[in-house]
Each structure stands twice: as C-alpha cells, then as structure tokens.
C-alpha positions in Angstrom: -14.1 -20.4 -23.7 -10.1 -19.3 -22.1 -9.7 -20.1 -18.4 -9.2 -16.5 -16.8 -5.9 -18.6 -14.7 -4.0 -19.3 -17.8 -2.8 -16.5 -19.5 -2.9 -16.0 -23.3 0.7 -16.3 -25.0 1.9 -13.3 -26.1 1.7 -12.2 -29.7 5.2 -13.2 -32.1 6.2 -9.6 -32.5 4.4 -8.3 -29.5 7.2 -6.5 -27.4 7.5 -6.8 -24.2 5.2 -5.7 -21.3 6.1 -2.1 -19.6 7.7 -3.0 -15.9 5.0 -0.3 -14.9 2.3 -2.6 -16.3 4.0 -5.7 -14.6 3.7 -3.4 -10.9 0.3 -2.6 -11.6 -0.9 -6.3 -12.5 1.0 -7.6 -9.3 -0.4 -4.6 -6.9 -3.5 -5.9 -8.1 -3.1 -9.6 -7.1 -1.6 -8.6 -3.7 -4.6 -5.6 -3.2 -7.2 -9.0 -3.3 -5.5 -11.3 -1.8 -4.9 -9.2 0.8 -8.2 -7.2 0.9 -9.4 -11.2 1.5 -7.3 -12.0 4.1 -8.0 -9.1 5.7 -11.6 -8.9 5.4 -11.5 -12.2 8.0 -9.5 -10.3 10.8 -12.6 -7.7 10.1 -9.9 -5.4 8.9 -9.9 -3.4 5.7 -6.4 -2.7 3.4 -6.6 0.7 4.3 -7.1 -0.6 8.5 -4.3 -2.3 8.1 -2.5 0.5 6.3 -2.9 2.8 9.4 -2.2 0.7 12.0 0.9 -0.4 10.1 2.4 3.1 10.0 1.1 4.1 13.4 3.4 1.4 14.4 6.1 2.4 12.4 5.7 6.5 13.4 5.3 8.3 16.3 1.5 9.5 16.4 1.5 10.5 12.2 -1.4 12.7 11.6 -4.6 11.3 9.5 -3.3 13.5 6.5 -0.6 11.6 6.8 -2.3 8.9 7.0 -4.6 10.0 4.0 -1.5 10.8 1.6 0.4 7.3 2.7 -2.9 5.4 2.3 -4.2 6.7 -1.1 -7.1 7.9 0.0 -8.5 11.8 0.8 -8.1 12.9 4.1 -12.0 13.2 5.0 -11.9 8.5 3.9 -9.1 8.9 6.4 -10.9 10.3 9.4 -13.7 7.9 8.5 -11.2 5.4 9.3 -9.8 6.4 12.2 -12.9 6.9 13.9 -14.2 4.2 13.0 -10.1 2.4 14.6 -11.0 4.4 17.9 -14.2 3.1 18.2 -13.3 -0.5 17.6 -10.9 0.7 20.6 -7.7 -0.6 18.0 -6.1 3.5 18.4 -6.9 6.3 20.5 -6.6 9.9 20.2 -5.3 12.2 22.6 -4.5 16.4 23.1 -1.3 17.3 20.9 0.7 18.4 23.9 1.3 22.0 22.2 -2.4 22.1 22.2 -4.9 23.0 19.5 -7.1 20.8 17.6 -4.7 18.5 16.4 -5.1 14.8 18.5 -2.1 12.2 18.5 -3.7 8.9 17.0 -1.3 5.6 18.8 -2.3 2.2 18.5 -4.2 0.6 21.5 -2.7 -2.8 22.8 -6.1 -4.6 21.2 -5.0 -2.3 18.2 -1.6 -4.0 18.1 -2.6 -7.7 18.6 -4.8 -6.8 15.3 -1.7 -6.1 13.4 0.0 -8.8 14.2 -2.6 -11.4 13.4 -3.2 -9.2 9.9 1.2 -9.0 9.6 0.7 -13.1 9.3 -2.0 -12.8 6.9 0.2 -11.1 4.9 3.4 -13.0 5.2 1.5 -16.1 3.5 0.8 -14.1 0.7 4.4 -12.6 0.5 5.6 -16.7 1.2 3.5 -17.8 -1.6 4.2 -14.6 -4.3 8.1 -15.4 -3.3 7.9 -19.2 -3.3 9.9 -19.2 -6.6 12.5 -16.3 -5.6 16.0 -17.3 -3.6 17.3 -14.9 -0.8 19.3 -12.7 -2.6 17.2 -12.3 -5.8 14.2 -11.1 -2.7 16.5 -8.5 -1.1 17.3 -6.7 -4.8 13.5 -6.9 -5.5 13.3 -5.2 -2.4 15.8 -2.9 -3.1 15.0 -2.2 -5.8 11.0 -1.5 -5.8 12.5 0.7 -2.8 14.4 2.8 -5.0 11.8 3.2 -7.8 9.3 4.6 -5.0 11.3 7.0 -4.2 12.2 8.1 -7.4 8.8 8.4 -8.6 7.8 10.5 -5.1 5.9 13.9 -4.6 8.4 15.9 -3.7 10.8 14.9 -6.4 11.5 16.9 -9.5 12.3 14.4 -12.1 9.2 14.7 -13.5 8.2 17.7 -13.7 9.9 17.9 -17.5 7.0 15.2 -18.2 4.5 16.7 -16.5 4.8 20.0 -17.5 5.1 19.3 -21.9 2.5 19.5 -24.2 2.4 16.4 -25.8 -0.3 14.0 -24.8 1.5 11.3 -22.7 1.5 7.8 -24.2 -0.4 5.1 -23.2 0.2 3.3 -20.0 0.2 0.3 -20.9 -0.1 -1.5 -24.4 
C-alpha cells in the first residue's frame, strides 16, 4: 500500500504537470489547512473571505462579496446574516436610500478577523519556508498577473471559449 503523504514517482516519459494543475493542487491543500484552522475560531473560509473583503473595501454589496468568495448571492446572504447575528458585522441603510444596505465590520468582527489572520500567517509561513524573500515577491506578483489575465472582464479567453473544438482535458 502506498503512503498518501509521499508523492508517487512520475513516469520517466511523462510530461511535466501543467502549471494550472499545480496551482489547483496547491489551492486545495491551502483550503484544507485553512478550513481546519478557521474552524478553531468558529469560522468558515467563506466567512473569513467576506470579513477580509469588508476590511479592504468600504461597504461592498453582498453580490460583490459573493463573486469574490465564489459562492452564489443566496449563499452569501446566509453568510452575511450569520455574521450579523454573531455581531461580527453590521448593516446600515445606504445613505442614498433604497433597499441596499452597507455592510461593515464591527470591532468584534475585526478582532476575530485578526485572530484568523494569524492562522493564515502560520499556514503561509510553513508553505513558504523554503522560498527566499525575493522569490516570494516574484511569486506573489506572478500569481497576481495570472489572476488578472483570467479575470472575467478580460477578453483574452473569448476565442477559446467560443471555438467549436472541445477543450483539452484540464489535467493530465
């Protein structure tokens, strides 16, 4: 029986894995670690993402938060309601009126977010332990460029998405 913690050796003639495959694997591992760490704080990853975004931006809409967290608006509404009931956020009427509510962190929400941030800092420290500072900077800049290139507002993928050919399999 093979040990799941030890990667199997690649076949000698196997092509190297796609970068997107490696990023996906890394994202899944980060997510598993983050889910476990945040659960100790009584938080989910989606709740953490929402609180983090509220710290960065002035009163984003629930729809904006849903897009950022990759969940449906309905799911984000449940997250927002839960965070509000727990006293981590507050929602106030928008100054221009209407049905829109402005969502903001409470002091308790900011305190909880800071505790969760320390857990993420620990995960990142372990993940990046063998990477020096210049390479960390390059990695962050490169990943930012990659994400920006595939942002839904960009048009670079339109020809691929519109082509009649079936797309290649995403993973080898």
